[in-house]
SEBA-405054 format. One record per atom (N, C-alpha, C): atom name; x, y, z. Coordinates in steps of 0.02 Angstrom, whole numbers, plus 50000, padded with zeros to 5 digits. Layout:
# residues N
@atom->CA	X->X	Y->Y	Z->Z
...
This chain:
# residues 183
@atom->N	X->50042	Y->49941	Z->50000
@atom->CA	X->50000	Y->50000	Z->50000
@atom->C	X->50045	Y->50062	Z->50000
@atom->N	X->50030	Y->50107	Z->49956
@atom->CA	X->50071	Y->50168	Z->49948
@atom->C	X->50037	Y->50227	Z->49984
@atom->N	X->50074	Y->50257	Z->50029
@atom->CA	X->50049	Y->50315	Z->50066
@atom->C	X->50091	Y->50375	Z->50048
@atom->N	X->50059	Y->50431	Z->50033
@atom->CA	X->50094	Y->50493	Z->50020
@atom->C	X->50102	Y->50530	Z->50086
@atom->N	X->50163	Y->50534	Z->50111
@atom->CA	X->50175	Y->50563	Z->50177
@atom->C	X->50176	Y->50639	Z->50176
@atom->N	X->50162	Y->50670	Z->50118
@atom->CA	X->50156	Y->50743	Z->50115
@atom->C	X->50083	Y->50764	Z->50108
@atom->N	X->50039	Y->50716	Z->50101
@atom->CA	X->49968	Y->50728	Z->50091
@atom->C	X->49930	Y->50723	Z->50157
@atom->N	X->49881	Y->50767	Z->50168
@atom->CA	X->49839	Y->50761	Z->50227
@atom->C	X->49776	Y->50722	Z->50209
@atom->N	X->49767	Y->50666	Z->50242
@atom->CA	X->49709	Y->50623	Z->50230
@atom->C	X->49652	Y->50642	Z->50276
@atom->N	X->49591	Y->50631	Z->50252
@atom->CA	X->49532	Y->50641	Z->50295
@atom->C	X->49525	Y->50580	Z->50340
@atom->N	X->49485	Y->50587	Z->50392
@atom->CA	X->49472	Y->50531	Z->50436
@atom->C	X->49439	Y->50474	Z->50397
@atom->N	X->49394	Y->50491	Z->50350
@atom->CA	X->49360	Y->50441	Z->50310
@atom->C	X->49409	Y->50403	Z->50265
@atom->N	X->49456	Y->50439	Z->50234
@atom->CA	X->49506	Y->50406	Z->50193
@atom->C	X->49548	Y->50359	Z->50235
@atom->N	X->49566	Y->50381	Z->50296
@atom->CA	X->49604	Y->50338	Z->50341
@atom->C	X->49566	Y->50274	Z->50357
@atom->N	X->49502	Y->50281	Z->50374
@atom->CA	X->49462	Y->50222	Z->50391
@atom->C	X->49461	Y->50172	Z->50333
@atom->N	X->49457	Y->50196	Z->50272
@atom->CA	X->49457	Y->50152	Z->50213
@atom->C	X->49525	Y->50118	Z->50205
@atom->N	X->49579	Y->50156	Z->50213
@atom->CA	X->49646	Y->50127	Z->50208
@atom->C	X->49657	Y->50076	Z->50263
@atom->N	X->49636	Y->50093	Z->50324
@atom->CA	X->49645	Y->50047	Z->50381
@atom->C	X->49607	Y->49982	Z->50370
@atom->N	X->49548	Y->49986	Z->50342
@atom->CA	X->49507	Y->49926	Z->50331
@atom->C	X->49539	Y->49879	Z->50281
@atom->N	X->49581	Y->49906	Z->50237
@atom->CA	X->49611	Y->49865	Z->50184
@atom->C	X->49686	Y->49852	Z->50194
@atom->N	X->49712	Y->49869	Z->50253
@atom->CA	X->49784	Y->49861	Z->50266
@atom->C	X->49796	Y->49804	Z->50314
@atom->N	X->49842	Y->49760	Z->50296
@atom->CA	X->49860	Y->49704	Z->50339
@atom->C	X->49921	Y->49723	Z->50381
@atom->N	X->49909	Y->49760	Z->50433
@atom->CA	X->49961	Y->49785	Z->50477
@atom->C	X->49930	Y->49837	Z->50523
@atom->N	X->49971	Y->49877	Z->50553
@atom->CA	X->49947	Y->49927	Z->50601
@atom->C	X->49945	Y->49995	Z->50566
@atom->N	X->49888	Y->50028	Z->50568
@atom->CA	X->49880	Y->50094	Z->50539
@atom->C	X->49859	Y->50142	Z->50594
@atom->N	X->49892	Y->50200	Z->50595
@atom->CA	X->49875	Y->50252	Z->50644
@atom->C	X->49864	Y->50318	Z->50608
@atom->N	X->49819	Y->50358	Z->50635
@atom->CA	X->49801	Y->50423	Z->50606
@atom->C	X->49826	Y->50478	Z->50652
@atom->N	X->49858	Y->50528	Z->50623
@atom->CA	X->49888	Y->50581	Z->50663
@atom->C	X->49875	Y->50649	Z->50630
@atom->N	X->49817	Y->50677	Z->50643
@atom->CA	X->49798	Y->50743	Z->50616
@atom->C	X->49808	Y->50748	Z->50540
@atom->N	X->49784	Y->50698	Z->50504
@atom->CA	X->49788	Y->50699	Z->50431
@atom->C	X->49845	Y->50657	Z->50403
@atom->N	X->49894	Y->50641	Z->50444
@atom->CA	X->49949	Y->50598	Z->50421
@atom->C	X->49933	Y->50526	Z->50441
@atom->N	X->49956	Y->50480	Z->50401
@atom->CA	X->49945	Y->50409	Z->50414
@atom->C	X->50012	Y->50375	Z->50424
@atom->N	X->50016	Y->50335	Z->50477
@atom->CA	X->50077	Y->50296	Z->50491
@atom->C	X->50058	Y->50223	Z->50485
@atom->N	X->50092	Y->50188	Z->50440
@atom->CA	X->50081	Y->50117	Z->50431
@atom->C	X->50142	Y->50080	Z->50455
@atom->N	X->50130	Y->50026	Z->50490
@atom->CA	X->50186	Y->49982	Z->50509
@atom->C	X->50165	Y->49911	Z->50494
@atom->N	X->50214	Y->49873	Z->50474
@atom->CA	X->50200	Y->49803	Z->50456
@atom->C	X->50185	Y->49763	Z->50519
@atom->N	X->50166	Y->49702	Z->50508
@atom->CA	X->50155	Y->49658	Z->50565
@atom->C	X->50220	Y->49653	Z->50606
@atom->N	X->50213	Y->49643	Z->50670
@atom->CA	X->50271	Y->49646	Z->50714
@atom->C	X->50312	Y->49582	Z->50711
@atom->N	X->50372	Y->49587	Z->50740
@atom->CA	X->50419	Y->49530	Z->50740
@atom->C	X->50403	Y->49481	Z->50797
@atom->N	X->50435	Y->49425	Z->50795
@atom->CA	X->50428	Y->49375	Z->50848
@atom->C	X->50452	Y->49404	Z->50915
@atom->N	X->50509	Y->49438	Z->50915
@atom->CA	X->50536	Y->49467	Z->50976
@atom->C	X->50487	Y->49518	Z->51005
@atom->N	X->50461	Y->49561	Z->50962
@atom->CA	X->50411	Y->49611	Z->50983
@atom->C	X->50352	Y->49577	Z->51016
@atom->N	X->50327	Y->49524	Z->50985
@atom->CA	X->50269	Y->49489	Z->51011
@atom->C	X->50283	Y->49453	Z->51077
@atom->N	X->50343	Y->49426	Z->51084
@atom->CA	X->50361	Y->49394	Z->51148
@atom->C	X->50361	Y->49445	Z->51204
@atom->N	X->50394	Y->49501	Z->51192
@atom->CA	X->50397	Y->49554	Z->51243
@atom->C	X->50326	Y->49577	Z->51261
@atom->N	X->50286	Y->49590	Z->51211
@atom->CA	X->50217	Y->49613	Z->51223
@atom->C	X->50179	Y->49561	Z->51263
@atom->N	X->50184	Y->49498	Z->51243
@atom->CA	X->50147	Y->49445	Z->51278
@atom->C	X->50167	Y->49438	Z->51351
@atom->N	X->50231	Y->49445	Z->51365
@atom->CA	X->50254	Y->49438	Z->51434
@atom->C	X->50231	Y->49497	Z->51478
@atom->N	X->50233	Y->49557	Z->51450
@atom->CA	X->50209	Y->49615	Z->51488
@atom->C	X->50134	Y->49609	Z->51500
@atom->N	X->50097	Y->49589	Z->51447
@atom->CA	X->50024	Y->49581	Z->51454
@atom->C	X->50006	Y->49527	Z->51505
@atom->N	X->50043	Y->49472	Z->51505
@atom->CA	X->50031	Y->49419	Z->51553
@atom->C	X->50036	Y->49445	Z->51625
@atom->N	X->50090	Y->49480	Z->51639
@atom->CA	X->50101	Y->49507	Z->51707
@atom->C	X->50047	Y->49559	Z->51724
@atom->N	X->50029	Y->49601	Z->51676
@atom->CA	X->49976	Y->49651	Z->51689
@atom->C	X->49909	Y->49617	Z->51702
@atom->N	X->49892	Y->49565	Z->51663
@atom->CA	X->49829	Y->49529	Z->51673
@atom->C	X->49827	Y->49498	Z->51743
@atom->N	X->49881	Y->49468	Z->51765
@atom->CA	X->49883	Y->49438	Z->51831
@atom->C	X->49876	Y->49492	Z->51885
@atom->N	X->49914	Y->49545	Z->51878
@atom->CA	X->49914	Y->49599	Z->51928
@atom->C	X->49846	Y->49633	Z->51932
@atom->N	X->49815	Y->49646	Z->51875
@atom->CA	X->49752	Y->49684	Z->51874
@atom->C	X->49690	Y->49642	Z->51883
@atom->N	X->49697	Y->49576	Z->51885
@atom->CA	X->49640	Y->49531	Z->51893
@atom->C	X->49602	Y->49549	Z->51958
@atom->N	X->49538	Y->49558	Z->51952
@atom->CA	X->49496	Y->49575	Z->52009
@atom->C	X->49494	Y->49649	Z->52026
@atom->N	X->49528	Y->49691	Z->51986
@atom->CA	X->49526	Y->49763	Z->51997
@atom->C	X->49478	Y->49794	Z->51946
@atom->N	X->49473	Y->49858	Z->51946
@atom->CA	X->49431	Y->49893	Z->51898
@atom->C	X->49471	Y->49919	Z->51838
@atom->N	X->49530	Y->49889	Z->51828
@atom->CA	X->49573	Y->49907	Z->51772
@atom->C	X->49587	Y->49845	Z->51730
@atom->N	X->49602	Y->49856	Z->51666
@atom->CA	X->49614	Y->49801	Z->51620
@atom->C	X->49665	Y->49821	Z->51567
@atom->N	X->49712	Y->49776	Z->51551
@atom->CA	X->49759	Y->49791	Z->51497
@atom->C	X->49732	Y->49771	Z->51429
@atom->N	X->49753	Y->49809	Z->51378
@atom->CA	X->49734	Y->49795	Z->51308
@atom->C	X->49797	Y->49800	Z->51266
@atom->N	X->49791	Y->49775	Z->51203
@atom->CA	X->49849	Y->49781	Z->51159
@atom->C	X->49831	Y->49816	Z->51094
@atom->N	X->49878	Y->49815	Z->51047
@atom->CA	X->49874	Y->49855	Z->50987
@atom->C	X->49816	Y->49837	Z->50940
@atom->N	X->49777	Y->49788	Z->50957
@atom->CA	X->49718	Y->49772	Z->50917
@atom->C	X->49662	Y->49822	Z->50929
@atom->N	X->49668	Y->49859	Z->50984
@atom->CA	X->49616	Y->49907	Z->51004
@atom->C	X->49642	Y->49978	Z->50995
@atom->N	X->49600	Y->50021	Z->50968
@atom->CA	X->49619	Y->50090	Z->50953
@atom->C	X->49601	Y->50136	Z->51012
@atom->N	X->49644	Y->50186	Z->51023
@atom->CA	X->49630	Y->50239	Z->51071
@atom->C	X->49626	Y->50304	Z->51032
@atom->N	X->49571	Y->50340	Z->51040
@atom->CA	X->49561	Y->50403	Z->51004
@atom->C	X->49577	Y->50461	Z->51051
@atom->N	X->49625	Y->50502	Z->51030
@atom->CA	X->49643	Y->50563	Z->51067
@atom->C	X->49615	Y->50621	Z->51026
@atom->N	X->49566	Y->50657	Z->51055
@atom->CA	X->49531	Y->50707	Z->51015
@atom->C	X->49516	Y->50770	Z->51056
@atom->N	X->49527	Y->50827	Z->51023
@atom->CA	X->49506	Y->50892	Z->51050
@atom->C	X->49477	Y->50932	Z->50991
@atom->N	X->49463	Y->50995	Z->51002
@atom->CA	X->49433	Y->51036	Z->50949
@atom->C	X->49474	Y->51036	Z->50884
@atom->N	X->49540	Y->51040	Z->50890
@atom->CA	X->49583	Y->51046	Z->50832
@atom->C	X->49631	Y->50988	Z->50824
@atom->N	X->49617	Y->50933	Z->50857
@atom->CA	X->49665	Y->50878	Z->50860
@atom->C	X->49628	Y->50811	Z->50855
@atom->N	X->49652	Y->50767	Z->50811
@atom->CA	X->49623	Y->50700	Z->50806
@atom->C	X->49679	Y->50650	Z->50791
@atom->N	X->49688	Y->50605	Z->50838
@atom->CA	X->49739	Y->50553	Z->50830
@atom->C	X->49707	Y->50486	Z->50849
@atom->N	X->49718	Y->50437	Z->50807
@atom->CA	X->49693	Y->50370	Z->50819
@atom->C	X->49753	Y->50324	Z->50822
@atom->N	X->49771	Y->50306	Z->50883
@atom->CA	X->49831	Y->50266	Z->50894
@atom->C	X->49812	Y->50196	Z->50918
@atom->N	X->49858	Y->50150	Z->50907
@atom->CA	X->49851	Y->50082	Z->50932
@atom->C	X->49913	Y->50066	Z->50973
@atom->N	X->49913	Y->50089	Z->51036
@atom->CA	X->49972	Y->50076	Z->51078
@atom->C	X->49984	Y->50001	Z->51084
@atom->N	X->50048	Y->49982	Z->51090
@atom->CA	X->50064	Y->49911	Z->51095
@atom->C	X->50029	Y->49880	Z->51156
@atom->N	X->50031	Y->49914	Z->51212
@atom->CA	X->49998	Y->49891	Z->51274
@atom->C	X->49973	Y->49953	Z->51310
@atom->N	X->49912	Y->49950	Z->51337
@atom->CA	X->49888	Y->50005	Z->51377
@atom->C	X->49838	Y->49980	Z->51429
@atom->N	X->49831	Y->50020	Z->51482
@atom->CA	X->49787	Y->50001	Z->51538
@atom->C	X->49730	Y->50052	Z->51543
@atom->N	X->49669	Y->50026	Z->51541
@atom->CA	X->49609	Y->50067	Z->51551
@atom->C	X->49577	Y->50047	Z->51617
@atom->N	X->49547	Y->50096	Z->51650
@atom->CA	X->49515	Y->50082	Z->51714
@atom->C	X->49441	Y->50101	Z->51711
@atom->N	X->49406	Y->50090	Z->51766
@atom->CA	X->49333	Y->50102	Z->51767
@atom->C	X->49317	Y->50171	Z->51739
@atom->N	X->49256	Y->50177	Z->51715
@atom->CA	X->49231	Y->50239	Z->51686
@atom->C	X->49265	Y->50257	Z->51621
@atom->N	X->49298	Y->50210	Z->51589
@atom->CA	X->49328	Y->50223	Z->51523
@atom->C	X->49271	Y->50231	Z->51473
@atom->N	X->49279	Y->50277	Z->51428
@atom->CA	X->49227	Y->50289	Z->51378
@atom->C	X->49249	Y->50259	Z->51311
@atom->N	X->49198	Y->50237	Z->51273
@atom->CA	X->49212	Y->50205	Z->51210
@atom->C	X->49167	Y->50233	Z->51155
@atom->N	X->49193	Y->50224	Z->51095
@atom->CA	X->49155	Y->50239	Z->51034
@atom->C	X->49161	Y->50175	Z->50992
@atom->N	X->49110	Y->50134	Z->50993
@atom->CA	X->49115	Y->50069	Z->50960
@atom->C	X->49168	Y->50027	Z->50995
@atom->N	X->49216	Y->50003	Z->50957
@atom->CA	X->49270	Y->49961	Z->50984
@atom->C	X->49333	Y->50002	Z->50999
@atom->N	X->49327	Y->50068	Z->50999
@atom->CA	X->49384	Y->50112	Z->51014
@atom->C	X->49373	Y->50147	Z->51080
@atom->N	X->49427	Y->50157	Z->51117
@atom->CA	X->49423	Y->50197	Z->51179
@atom->C	X->49431	Y->50271	Z->51162
@atom->N	X->49392	Y->50312	Z->51196
@atom->CA	X->49397	Y->50385	Z->51187
@atom->C	X->49421	Y->50419	Z->51251
@atom->N	X->49434	Y->50381	Z->51302
@atom->CA	X->49463	Y->50409	Z->51363
@atom->C	X->49537	Y->50390	Z->51365
@atom->N	X->49573	Y->50423	Z->51410
@atom->CA	X->49646	Y->50418	Z->51412
@atom->C	X->49667	Y->50358	Z->51454
@atom->N	X->49713	Y->50317	Z->51427
@atom->CA	X->49740	Y->50261	Z->51467
@atom->C	X->49780	Y->50286	Z->51527
@atom->N	X->49785	Y->50245	Z->51579
@atom->CA	X->49826	Y->50261	Z->51637
@atom->C	X->49900	Y->50250	Z->51622
@atom->N	X->49915	Y->50194	Z->51588
@atom->CA	X->49983	Y->50175	Z->51572
@atom->C	X->49985	Y->50153	Z->51499
@atom->N	X->50040	Y->50170	Z->51465
@atom->CA	X->50052	Y->50146	Z->51396
@atom->C	X->50123	Y->50119	Z->51392
@atom->N	X->50130	Y->50062	Z->51357
@atom->CA	X->50195	Y->50034	Z->51338
@atom->C	X->50198	Y->50035	Z->51262
@atom->N	X->50250	Y->50064	Z->51234
@atom->CA	X->50263	Y->50059	Z->51162
@atom->C	X->50329	Y->50021	Z->51154
@atom->N	X->50327	Y->49967	Z->51116
@atom->CA	X->50387	Y->49927	Z->51102
@atom->C	X->50416	Y->49954	Z->51037
@atom->N	X->50475	Y->49983	Z->51043
@atom->CA	X->50505	Y->50019	Z->50987
@atom->C	X->50533	Y->49972	Z->50935
@atom->N	X->50517	Y->49986	Z->50873
@atom->CA	X->50547	Y->49954	Z->50815
@atom->C	X->50583	Y->50008	Z->50776
@atom->N	X->50630	Y->49990	Z->50734
@atom->CA	X->50666	Y->50040	Z->50695
@atom->C	X->50619	Y->50085	Z->50656
@atom->N	X->50566	Y->50056	Z->50628
@atom->CA	X->50520	Y->50095	Z->50586
@atom->C	X->50475	Y->50142	Z->50626
@atom->N	X->50468	Y->50130	Z->50691
@atom->CA	X->50423	Y->50172	Z->50732
@atom->C	X->50458	Y->50215	Z->50783
@atom->N	X->50524	Y->50211	Z->50787
@atom->CA	X->50561	Y->50243	Z->50842
@atom->C	X->50547	Y->50318	Z->50849
@atom->N	X->50553	Y->50356	Z->50795
@atom->CA	X->50542	Y->50428	Z->50801
@atom->C	X->50470	Y->50445	Z->50819
@atom->N	X->50423	Y->50406	Z->50792
@atom->CA	X->50352	Y->50416	Z->50808
@atom->C	X->50340	Y->50403	Z->50883
@atom->N	X->50371	Y->50350	Z->50910
@atom->CA	X->50361	Y->50333	Z->50981
@atom->C	X->50397	Y->50382	Z->51027
@atom->N	X->50459	Y->50400	Z->51010
@atom->CA	X->50500	Y->50442	Z->51053
@atom->C	X->50481	Y->50516	Z->51050
@atom->N	X->50454	Y->50539	Z->50995
@atom->CA	X->50441	Y->50611	Z->50987
@atom->C	X->50366	Y->50626	Z->50986
@atom->N	X->50332	Y->50603	Z->50934
@atom->CA	X->50262	Y->50620	Z->50924
@atom->C	X->50218	Y->50593	Z->50980
@atom->N	X->50222	Y->50527	Z->50991
@atom->CA	X->50178	Y->50497	Z->51041
@atom->C	X->50194	Y->50522	Z->51111
@atom->N	X->50257	Y->50532	Z->51126
@atom->CA	X->50275	Y->50559	Z->51191
@atom->C	X->50240	Y->50625	Z->51203
@atom->N	X->50240	Y->50669	Z->51154
@atom->CA	X->50207	Y->50734	Z->51160
@atom->C	X->50131	Y->50727	Z->51166
@atom->N	X->50102	Y->50685	Z->51124
@atom->CA	X->50029	Y->50675	Z->51126
@atom->C	X->50007	Y->50645	Z->51193
@atom->N	X->50042	Y->50593	Z->51215
@atom->CA	X->50023	Y->50561	Z->51278
@atom->C	X->50031	Y->50610	Z->51337
@atom->N	X->50082	Y->50650	Z->51335
@atom->CA	X->50090	Y->50701	Z->51388
@atom->C	X->50033	Y->50751	Z->51385
@atom->N	X->50017	Y->50777	Z->51326
@atom->CA	X->49965	Y->50828	Z->51319
@atom->C	X->49896	Y->50803	Z->51340
@atom->N	X->49883	Y->50739	Z->51330
@atom->CA	X->49817	Y->50711	Z->51347
@atom->C	X->49815	Y->50682	Z->51418
@atom->N	X->49871	Y->50681	Z->51452
@atom->CA	X->49870	Y->50661	Z->51523
@atom->C	X->49879	Y->50587	Z->51538
@atom->N	X->49914	Y->50550	Z->51494
@atom->CA	X->49931	Y->50480	Z->51510
@atom->C	X->49980	Y->50483	Z->51569
@atom->N	X->49963	Y->50451	Z->51624
@atom->CA	X->50003	Y->50458	Z->51685
@atom->C	X->50072	Y->50427	Z->51680
@atom->N	X->50078	Y->50372	Z->51642
@atom->CA	X->50143	Y->50339	Z->51636
@atom->C	X->50151	Y->50313	Z->51565
@atom->N	X->50206	Y->50331	Z->51534
@atom->CA	X->50222	Y->50309	Z->51467
@atom->C	X->50290	Y->50273	Z->51469
@atom->N	X->50289	Y->50210	Z->51447
@atom->CA	X->50350	Y->50169	Z->51447
@atom->C	X->50371	Y->50153	Z->51376
@atom->N	X->50432	Y->50172	Z->51360
@atom->CA	X->50461	Y->50154	Z->51295
@atom->C	X->50504	Y->50093	Z->51307
@atom->N	X->50485	Y->50039	Z->51274
@atom->CA	X->50519	Y->49975	Z->51282
@atom->C	X->50565	Y->49964	Z->51222
@atom->N	X->50629	Y->49962	Z->51235
@atom->CA	X->50678	Y->49947	Z->51183
@atom->C	X->50690	Y->49872	Z->51181
@atom->N	X->50689	Y->49844	Z->51122
@atom->CA	X->50692	Y->49771	Z->51116
@atom->C	X->50758	Y->49741	Z->51139
@atom->N	X->50809	Y->49782	Z->51148
@atom->CA	X->50874	Y->49756	Z->51172
@atom->C	X->50878	Y->49751	Z->51248
@atom->N	X->50822	Y->49764	Z->51283
@atom->CA	X->50821	Y->49751	Z->51355
@atom->C	X->50818	Y->49812	Z->51400
@atom->N	X->50785	Y->49865	Z->51378
@atom->CA	X->50781	Y->49925	Z->51419
@atom->C	X->50710	Y->49953	Z->51416
@atom->N	X->50687	Y->49981	Z->51472
@atom->CA	X->50623	Y->50016	Z->51476
@atom->C	X->50637	Y->50086	Z->51503
@atom->N	X->50617	Y->50137	Z->51465
@atom->CA	X->50623	Y->50206	Z->51487
@atom->C	X->50554	Y->50229	Z->51509
@atom->N	X->50550	Y->50248	Z->51572
@atom->CA	X->50485	Y->50264	Z->51602
@atom->C	X->50478	Y->50340	Z->51609
@atom->N	X->50423	Y->50366	Z->51581
@atom->CA	X->50406	Y->50436	Z->51587
@atom->C	X->50344	Y->50440	Z->51631
@atom->N	X->50346	Y->50485	Z->51681
@atom->CA	X->50288	Y->50494	Z->51725
@atom->C	X->50266	Y->50567	Z->51721
@atom->N	X->50200	Y->50576	Z->51722
@atom->CA	X->50171	Y->50643	Z->51717
@atom->C	X->50173	Y->50677	Z->51785
@atom->N	X->50209	Y->50733	Z->51789
@atom->CA	X->50213	Y->50772	Z->51850
@atom->C	X->50202	Y->50845	Z->51831
@atom->N	X->50151	Y->50876	Z->51859
@atom->CA	X->50133	Y->50945	Z->51843
@atom->C	X->50123	Y->50953	Z->51767
@atom->N	X->50087	Y->50906	Z->51737
@atom->CA	X->50070	Y->50907	Z->51665
@atom->C	X->50131	Y->50903	Z->51619
@atom->N	X->50186	Y->50879	Z->51645
@atom->CA	X->50247	Y->50873	Z->51607
@atom->C	X->50278	Y->50804	Z->51618
@atom->N	X->50302	Y->50772	Z->51564
@atom->CA	X->50336	Y->50709	Z->51573
@atom->C	X->50406	Y->50719	Z->51600
@atom->N	X->50423	Y->50675	Z->51645
@atom->CA	X->50490	Y->50673	Z->51673
@atom->C	X->50512	Y->50600	Z->51671
@atom->N	X->50575	Y->50588	Z->51651
@atom->CA	X->50600	Y->50520	Z->51653
@atom->C	X->50609	Y->50501	Z->51727
@atom->N	X->50570	Y->50453	Z->51750
@atom->CA	X->50573	Y->50434	Z->51820
@atom->C	X->50617	Y->50372	Z->51831
@atom->N	X->50628	Y->50334	Z->51777
@atom->CA	X->50670	Y->50275	Z->51783
@atom->C	X->50693	Y->50250	Z->51716
@atom->N	X->50750	Y->50219	Z->51714
@atom->CA	X->50773	Y->50181	Z->51657
@atom->C	X->50790	Y->50112	Z->51685
@atom->N	X->50750	Y->50062	Z->51665
@atom->CA	X->50759	Y->49995	Z->51690
@atom->C	X->50799	Y->49955	Z->51639
@atom->N	X->50847	Y->49914	Z->51663
@atom->CA	X->50886	Y->49872	Z->51618
@atom->C	X->50915	Y->49813	Z->51658
@atom->N	X->50946	Y->49767	Z->51621
@atom->CA	X->50977	Y->49708	Z->51650
@atom->C	X->50927	Y->49668	Z->51691
@atom->N	X->50940	Y->49658	Z->51755
@atom->CA	X->50897	Y->49617	Z->51798
@atom->C	X->50853	Y->49661	Z->51843
@atom->N	X->50844	Y->49725	Z->51825
@atom->CA	X->50802	Y->49770	Z->51864
@atom->C	X->50730	Y->49746	Z->51866
@atom->N	X->50693	Y->49769	Z->51916
@atom->CA	X->50621	Y->49761	Z->51917
@atom->C	X->50590	Y->49825	Z->51892
@atom->N	X->50549	Y->49819	Z->51839
@atom->CA	X->50507	Y->49875	Z->51819
@atom->C	X->50458	Y->49887	Z->51875
@atom->N	X->50451	Y->49949	Z->51897
@atom->CA	X->50403	Y->49967	Z->51950
@atom->C	X->50361	Y->50024	Z->51923
@atom->N	X->50296	Y->50015	Z->51922
@atom->CA	X->50250	Y->50066	Z->51896
@atom->C	X->50244	Y->50125	Z->51945
@atom->N	X->50239	Y->50185	Z->51918
@atom->CA	X->50225	Y->50243	Z->51961
@atom->C	X->50150	Y->50250	Z->51973
@atom->N	X->50110	Y->50220	Z->51930
@atom->CA	X->50037	Y->50222	Z->51939
@atom->C	X->50014	Y->50169	Z->51989
@atom->N	X->50043	Y->50110	Z->51984
@atom->CA	X->50028	Y->50054	Z->52029
@atom->C	X->50094	Y->50034	Z->52062
@atom->N	X->50115	Y->50067	Z->52116
@atom->CA	X->50182	Y->50057	Z->52144
@atom->C	X->50199	Y->49986	Z->52166
@atom->N	X->50149	Y->49944	Z->52177
@atom->CA	X->50165	Y->49875	Z->52196
@atom->C	X->50166	Y->49828	Z->52135
@atom->N	X->50160	Y->49855	Z->52074
@atom->CA	X->50167	Y->49817	Z->52013
@atom->C	X->50241	Y->49814	Z->51995
@atom->N	X->50268	Y->49754	Z->51997
@atom->CA	X->50339	Y->49743	Z->51981
@atom->C	X->50345	Y->49687	Z->51930
@atom->N	X->50386	Y->49699	Z->51879
@atom->CA	X->50399	Y->49647	Z->51828
@atom->C	X->50474	Y->49646	Z->51817
@atom->N	X->50504	Y->49587	Z->51827
@atom->CA	X->50576	Y->49582	Z->51817
@atom->C	X->50593	Y->49583	Z->51743
@atom->N	X->50643	Y->49623	Z->51725
@atom->CA	X->50661	Y->49630	Z->51655
@atom->C	X->50690	Y->49566	Z->51625
@atom->N	X->50722	Y->49527	Z->51666
@atom->CA	X->50748	Y->49464	Z->51641
@atom->C	X->50691	Y->49420	Z->51615
@atom->N	X->50633	Y->49422	Z->51649
@atom->CA	X->50574	Y->49385	Z->51626
@atom->C	X->50550	Y->49413	Z->51559
@atom->N	X->50548	Y->49478	Z->51553
@atom->CA	X->50522	Y->49510	Z->51492
@atom->C	X->50565	Y->49496	Z->51432
@atom->N	X->50631	Y->49500	Z->51441
@atom->CA	X->50676	Y->49499	Z->51384
@atom->C	X->50713	Y->49433	Z->51371
@atom->N	X->50701	Y->49382	Z->51412
@atom->CA	X->50737	Y->49319	Z->51400
@atom->C	X->50707	Y->49279	Z->51344
């Protein structure tokens, strides 16, 4: 599928492209970002984080989701339809069909070469502006960079690597050993 990265697409054009694309499509104020299906390593990392989140959040009013579900970030002059690799929604989350329209508490993006600048720059700014409390950039070589929202501004609160335990700032008793995630 050929996308013109200098052209601004309408939301309707995006929906048509997304319906016919075998991969992940995201909409960013008229721009479309396509990424191919993920790698085995990406999927292993995602599965292990999701497993731990499912166990930890079982019986609570929060639930983890993955990139199959869209999150819509929208204001008067802003429309972004993202599919975060992993995100946590809690009670009172609002939906539009099968998409969430409220802000996740936590997001994990597993960086690939093709998505790195989008994850590190664009999404970081969007997630901060919309109030995602914790944004984790997961590098496939064994590192998690944790950004926490403090006074409406992201601050790097931790860089987890090696045999560290990832510890959430939103759920302080949530711990996941990195050796488990990346082995």
